[in-house]
C-alpha positions as CSV (number, residue, x, y, z in Angstrom):
1,M,-48.0,-14.1,-16.7
2,R,-46.2,-11.7,-19.0
3,L,-43.2,-13.3,-20.5
4,V,-40.0,-11.5,-21.6
5,G,-37.5,-13.2,-23.8
6,P,-33.8,-13.6,-23.1
7,N,-32.8,-10.5,-25.2
8,G,-35.5,-8.4,-23.6
9,E,-38.1,-8.9,-26.3
10,Q,-41.8,-9.0,-25.2
11,V,-43.2,-12.5,-25.8
12,G,-46.6,-11.6,-24.4
13,I,-49.0,-13.0,-21.9
14,V,-48.7,-16.8,-21.6
15,R,-49.7,-19.6,-19.3
16,V,-47.1,-20.8,-16.7
17,E,-47.0,-24.2,-18.4
18,D,-46.2,-22.7,-21.7
19,A,-43.5,-20.4,-20.2
20,L,-41.9,-23.5,-18.6
21,R,-42.0,-25.4,-21.8
22,L,-40.4,-22.5,-23.7
23,A,-37.7,-22.3,-21.0
24,E,-37.0,-26.0,-21.3
25,E,-36.8,-25.9,-25.1
26,A,-34.3,-22.9,-25.0
27,N,-32.3,-24.6,-22.2
28,L,-32.9,-21.5,-20.0
29,D,-34.4,-20.7,-16.6
30,L,-37.8,-19.0,-16.0
31,V,-37.2,-16.3,-13.5
32,E,-40.0,-14.2,-12.0
33,V,-38.7,-10.6,-12.1
34,A,-41.8,-8.6,-11.1
35,P,-44.0,-10.8,-8.9
36,M,-46.2,-7.9,-7.7
37,A,-47.1,-6.7,-11.2
38,K,-50.4,-7.5,-12.7
39,P,-50.0,-9.9,-14.4
40,P,-46.6,-11.0,-12.9
41,V,-43.6,-10.7,-15.2
42,A,-41.2,-13.5,-15.8
43,K,-38.1,-13.7,-18.0
44,L,-36.2,-16.4,-19.8
45,M,-32.5,-16.2,-18.8
46,D,-29.4,-18.1,-17.9
47,F,-29.8,-17.6,-14.1
48,G,-26.3,-18.9,-13.3
49,K,-24.7,-16.4,-15.8
50,F,-27.0,-13.6,-14.4
51,K,-25.8,-14.2,-10.8
52,Y,-22.2,-14.3,-11.9
53,E,-22.5,-11.0,-13.8
54,A,-24.3,-9.4,-10.9
55,A,-21.6,-10.5,-8.5
56,M,-18.9,-9.1,-10.8
57,K,-20.7,-5.7,-11.1
58,A,-21.0,-5.5,-7.3
59,R,-17.3,-6.3,-6.8
60,E,-16.4,-3.6,-9.4
61,A,-18.6,-1.1,-7.7
62,R,-16.9,-1.8,-4.3
63,K,-13.5,-1.4,-5.9
64,N,-14.4,2.0,-7.3
65,Q,-16.1,3.1,-4.1
66,V,-14.6,6.4,-2.9
67,N,-13.8,6.6,0.8
68,T,-13.3,10.1,2.0
69,V,-10.2,10.4,4.0
70,I,-9.1,13.5,5.9
71,K,-5.4,13.7,6.7
72,E,-4.0,16.1,9.3
73,I,-0.9,18.2,9.3
74,K,0.2,20.3,12.3
75,L,2.3,23.4,12.1
76,R,3.7,26.0,14.5
77,P,3.3,29.7,13.7
78,K,7.1,30.3,13.6
79,I,8.0,27.2,11.7
80,D,11.4,27.2,10.0
81,P,11.7,27.1,6.2
82,H,13.0,23.5,6.1
83,D,10.2,22.1,8.2
84,Y,7.7,24.2,6.2
85,G,8.9,22.6,3.0
86,T,8.6,19.1,4.5
87,K,5.1,19.7,5.7
88,K,4.0,21.3,2.4
89,G,5.4,18.2,0.7
90,H,3.1,16.0,2.8
91,V,0.1,18.2,2.0
92,E,0.9,17.9,-1.7
93,R,1.2,14.1,-1.5
94,F,-2.2,13.8,0.3
95,L,-3.9,16.0,-2.3
96,K,-2.4,14.1,-5.2
97,A,-3.9,11.0,-3.7
98,G,-7.3,12.7,-3.6
99,D,-7.5,13.1,0.1
100,K,-8.6,16.2,2.1
101,V,-6.1,17.8,4.4
102,K,-6.9,19.4,7.8
103,V,-4.1,21.9,8.6
104,T,-3.8,22.8,12.2
105,I,-1.7,25.7,13.5
106,M,-0.8,25.2,17.2
107,F,-0.3,28.3,19.3
108,R,1.6,28.2,22.6
109,G,2.1,30.9,25.3
110,R,2.3,34.4,23.9
111,E,1.7,33.1,20.4
112,Q,-2.0,33.0,21.2
113,S,-2.1,36.8,21.2
114,R,-0.8,36.8,17.5
115,P,-3.4,34.8,15.6
116,E,-2.5,36.7,12.4
117,L,0.8,34.8,12.3
118,G,-1.2,31.5,11.9
119,R,-3.6,33.0,9.4
120,R,-0.8,34.3,7.2
121,L,0.9,30.9,7.3
122,L,-2.3,29.1,6.3
123,E,-2.9,31.6,3.5
124,R,0.7,31.1,2.3
125,L,0.2,27.3,2.3
126,A,-3.0,27.7,0.3
127,E,-1.3,29.7,-2.3
128,D,1.6,27.3,-2.6
129,I,-0.6,24.2,-3.2
130,A,-3.2,26.1,-5.3
131,E,-2.6,23.8,-8.3
132,L,-3.5,20.7,-6.3
133,G,-6.1,21.8,-3.8
134,F,-8.5,24.6,-2.8
135,V,-9.6,26.0,0.6
136,E,-12.7,24.1,1.5
137,S,-13.0,25.5,5.0
138,A,-11.4,28.9,5.7
139,P,-9.0,29.4,8.7
140,K,-10.9,29.6,12.0
141,Q,-9.8,29.8,15.6
142,D,-10.5,26.7,17.7
143,G,-9.2,27.3,21.2
144,R,-5.4,27.3,21.1
145,N,-5.5,26.1,17.5
146,M,-6.4,27.6,14.1
147,I,-7.8,25.1,11.5
148,M,-8.1,25.2,7.8
149,V,-9.4,22.3,5.5
150,I,-8.0,21.9,2.0
151,G,-9.9,19.8,-0.6
152,P,-8.2,18.1,-3.6
153,T,-8.9,19.4,-7.1
154,K,-8.9,15.8,-8.3
155,K,-11.5,13.4,-7.0
156,K,-10.3,10.3,-5.3
157,A,-11.4,8.0,-8.1
158,E,-9.5,10.2,-10.7
159,A,-6.4,10.2,-8.5
160,K,-6.5,6.4,-8.2
161,A,-7.0,5.9,-11.9
162,E,-4.0,8.2,-12.6
163,Q,-1.9,6.3,-10.1
164,R,-2.9,3.0,-11.8
165,R,-2.0,4.3,-15.2
166,S,1.3,5.6,-13.9
167,R,2.1,2.1,-12.4
168,E,1.1,0.4,-15.7
169,Q,3.4,2.7,-17.7
170,H,6.2,2.1,-15.3
171,D,5.7,-1.7,-15.5
172,Q,5.7,-1.6,-19.3
173,H,8.9,0.5,-19.3
174,E,10.6,-2.0,-16.9
175,Q,9.5,-4.9,-19.1
176,H,10.9,-3.2,-22.2
177,E,14.2,-2.6,-20.5
178,Q,14.4,-6.2,-19.2
179,H,13.7,-7.4,-22.8
180,E,16.5,-5.3,-24.2
181,R,18.9,-6.5,-21.5
182,R,18.0,-10.1,-22.2
183,E,18.6,-9.6,-25.9
184,Q,22.0,-8.0,-25.3
185,R,23.0,-10.9,-23.1
186,E,21.9,-13.4,-25.7
187,Q,23.8,-11.6,-28.4
188,H,26.9,-11.4,-26.2
189,A,26.7,-15.1,-25.5
190,A,26.2,-15.9,-29.2
191,D,29.3,-13.8,-30.1
192,Q,31.4,-15.7,-27.5
193,T,30.4,-19.2,-28.8
194,A,30.8,-18.3,-32.5
195,P,33.5,-20.3,-34.5
196,A,36.9,-18.6,-34.6
197,H,36.7,-17.8,-38.3
198,E,33.4,-16.0,-37.7
199,Q,34.7,-13.9,-34.8
200,P,36.2,-10.5,-35.6
201,E,40.0,-10.4,-35.7
202,A,41.3,-9.0,-32.4
203,H,44.2,-6.9,-33.8
204,A,46.1,-6.7,-37.1
205,Q,49.7,-7.8,-36.9
206,A,52.0,-4.8,-36.6
207,P,54.3,-4.2,-39.6
208,Q,58.0,-5.1,-39.2
209,T,60.4,-2.2,-38.9
210,D,63.5,-1.8,-41.1
211,E,65.7,-2.9,-38.2
212,A,63.7,-6.1,-37.7
213,T,64.0,-6.9,-41.4
214,A,67.7,-6.3,-41.4
215,A,68.2,-8.5,-38.4
216,A,66.3,-11.3,-40.1
217,E,68.5,-11.1,-43.1
């Protein structure tokens, strides 16, 4: 078999008995990594450590796996300004999180004869959130509805990383403030328990007036 050392160095073609002896001397395992090769390839390694590192890599890959999520927001063609602002806020929040947004304009009754109202509303929304997303699927009619899909400018993984950094910075700021408050409390407690001659005088005695001096005489 062809033997590979623990650091990837090529040992050469050796007998199985010699490979086993080398593994025992190095306190390592002999693992066949390419059994179908001619000759087969084996490697000296710490198999327990190898399995642990492989499991950690797999877990990290699952953690960073991006799952595409499509959120949906529904609007009416004649939506009032307050409701529009609220809906736009939802769209911005979804895009910041790295999610796609499906925006649906719902037409009722005579509104179906005015599709341009829905199209203008969708175009306005696209302009308002241009810094966070882009139109992935242009507005199109679907029965009584008009649909547009907006994609985030930031990828899901980037958005998650940014949110994680923001949380870490917030936690550090909170810890710093807690530390300062604790030091202030400790200093206040130390001032309260200090001996009387070490404590600052509360007030200087007011000077006596001429009338008080005369009365004393």
